[in-house]
C-alpha positions in Angstrom: -22.2 73.8 -65.2 -23.4 74.9 -68.6 -24.0 78.6 -68.5 -22.4 79.6 -64.6 -19.9 82.0 -64.7 -16.2 81.2 -63.5 -17.0 82.8 -60.4 -20.2 81.0 -59.5 -17.9 78.1 -60.4 -15.3 79.3 -58.0 -17.8 79.5 -55.2 -19.3 76.5 -55.3 -16.0 75.0 -55.5 -15.4 76.7 -52.4 -18.8 75.8 -50.6 -17.8 72.2 -51.5 -14.9 72.1 -50.3 -15.9 73.2 -46.8 -18.8 70.9 -46.9 -16.5 67.8 -47.8 -14.4 69.2 -45.1 -16.8 69.2 -42.5 -17.9 65.6 -43.6 -14.6 64.4 -42.4 -14.6 65.8 -39.5 -18.2 64.7 -38.4 -17.0 61.0 -39.8 -13.9 61.3 -37.6 -16.0 62.6 -34.2 -18.4 59.5 -35.1 -15.5 57.1 -35.6 -13.6 58.4 -32.4 -16.6 58.6 -30.1 -17.0 54.8 -31.1 -20.2 55.2 -32.4 -22.3 52.0 -33.3 -24.3 53.7 -35.9 -22.5 52.0 -39.3 -25.0 52.9 -41.3 -24.5 56.3 -40.9 -20.8 56.6 -40.9 -21.4 54.7 -44.6 -23.9 57.3 -45.6 -21.5 60.1 -44.4 -18.4 58.8 -46.2 -20.8 57.8 -49.5 -21.7 61.6 -49.5 -18.3 62.9 -48.9 -17.3 60.4 -51.8 -19.8 62.3 -54.0 -18.5 65.8 -53.2 -14.9 64.4 -53.8 -16.0 63.8 -57.4 -17.9 67.2 -57.9 -14.6 69.0 -56.5 -12.8 66.6 -58.9 -14.8 67.8 -61.8 -15.1 71.5 -61.3 -11.4 71.6 -60.8 -10.9 69.4 -64.0 -13.5 72.5 -66.1 -11.7 75.2 -64.1 -8.0 74.0 -64.7 -7.2 75.1 -68.5 -6.1 71.5 -70.1 -2.0 72.8 -71.2 -0.4 70.1 -72.9 3.6 70.7 -73.5 
């Protein structure tokens, strides 16, 4: 994140959120279709968790820490 402008970080955050949403839809579709490929589902869930961590890190960086 060092060296990236706030606009670039916000664009990256939007892309990560979109990818996270898409993965959620893919996982739901596979589950509802009764997919037997549990390994693929597990990999998608792991990727989704990684995206969630990246999203949280960017949000923390972009949100000022104001103590009352």
